[in-house]
Each structure stands twice: as structure tokens, then as C-alpha cells.
C-alpha positions, 0 to 999 in steps of 0.5 A: 195908787193910794195917793188918789184916794181922798178921805172926806166927810163926805166920803166917810158918810157915803161908805157909812151910808153903804157899809152892808154893800161894801163886801158885794161892791168890792166883789163885783168890781173885781169880777168886773176884771176877771170876767170882763171881755176876755183877750181875742186872738189878735189882742193876745197876739199882739200883747193888748188885753192879755190875762196878765193885763187884766191882773194888772188891771185888777191890782191897779184900779184905783176905785177898788183900792179905795172901796178896799181902804174904806171897808178895811179902816171902817171895819177897823175903827167900828171895832176898836170903839165897840171894844175899848173907846166909845161904845155909844159912838159904836151904838150910834153908828150902827143904828144910823148907818148900819140899821139905818133908824131914823133921828127919832129913833136913835133919840129914844134909844139913847135918851134924848141925845142931840143926834146932830152932835153925835153924828158930827163926832162920830164922823170926825172920829172916823175921819181923823182916823181914817186920814192917819191910816192913810197917811201911813199907807203912804208913808207919812206917819 
């Protein structure tokens, strides 16, 4: 259930650092359930580890839910930054986490901007908005 998803600033950073691999991680986790150990004849007869149970496990996998939640919402808020909000913040996130540029390279691109402040601002922006999304998902508008 979504109640197990926790939004923290450290998780946001970790998911941003692995952003380019998130789709692959999601697919790999899905395939784990789909191609995992199939039911044996005894398990099938006893109603254990059936294809239906594997499908339920795929749907109820909390780690998979978390991966999808962070991927979808990071995508959403990056798009919002890019199109309507703060293009500088968007560019910073792309340079820092997606392209993995060094702080020096980022300072050169942004004319000696304080990278730590920009990092804090970007993580705070995502933290606030992902917390809102999680509350919406739980029905706590």
C-alpha cells in the first residue's frame, strides 16, 4: 500500500542520482515477478504460488510502487520546472543529477552560483511537491 512509501530528502537525492536507471530498475523488478520461479505441480494443486498469486505479488510489491511513485513524480515536477516554473532549477537538476556534472562545471555554467544553495532549493522543491503527491494518493488532501 502507498502508506509504506516515505518521501525523504535523502531518497529524493538517491532517486535523482539513479534517475536514468529508474525505468530499467522498474522493468527488472516487474520481470522478477513475471519470470521468477513458476509454480510447481504440487504448488499449483495446493493453490500456492499460482500465476494469480504472482500477479498479485507484482501489483502489491511495495518497492515497485515506490520506484514508480518517485519516477512518475520526479518526471512530473521536472516537466513543470522546465515549462512553467524555474528553468534555472530545472537545468541545475539536469546538470547535477542526470548528466552528473561536477560542482565546478555547474558553477561555470551558472556563472559562479552557489551550488549548495541551488541543490538545497531543488531538493526542497521536490520534497514539498512529492509529499503533496503522496498525501493526495493517500486521500489526505
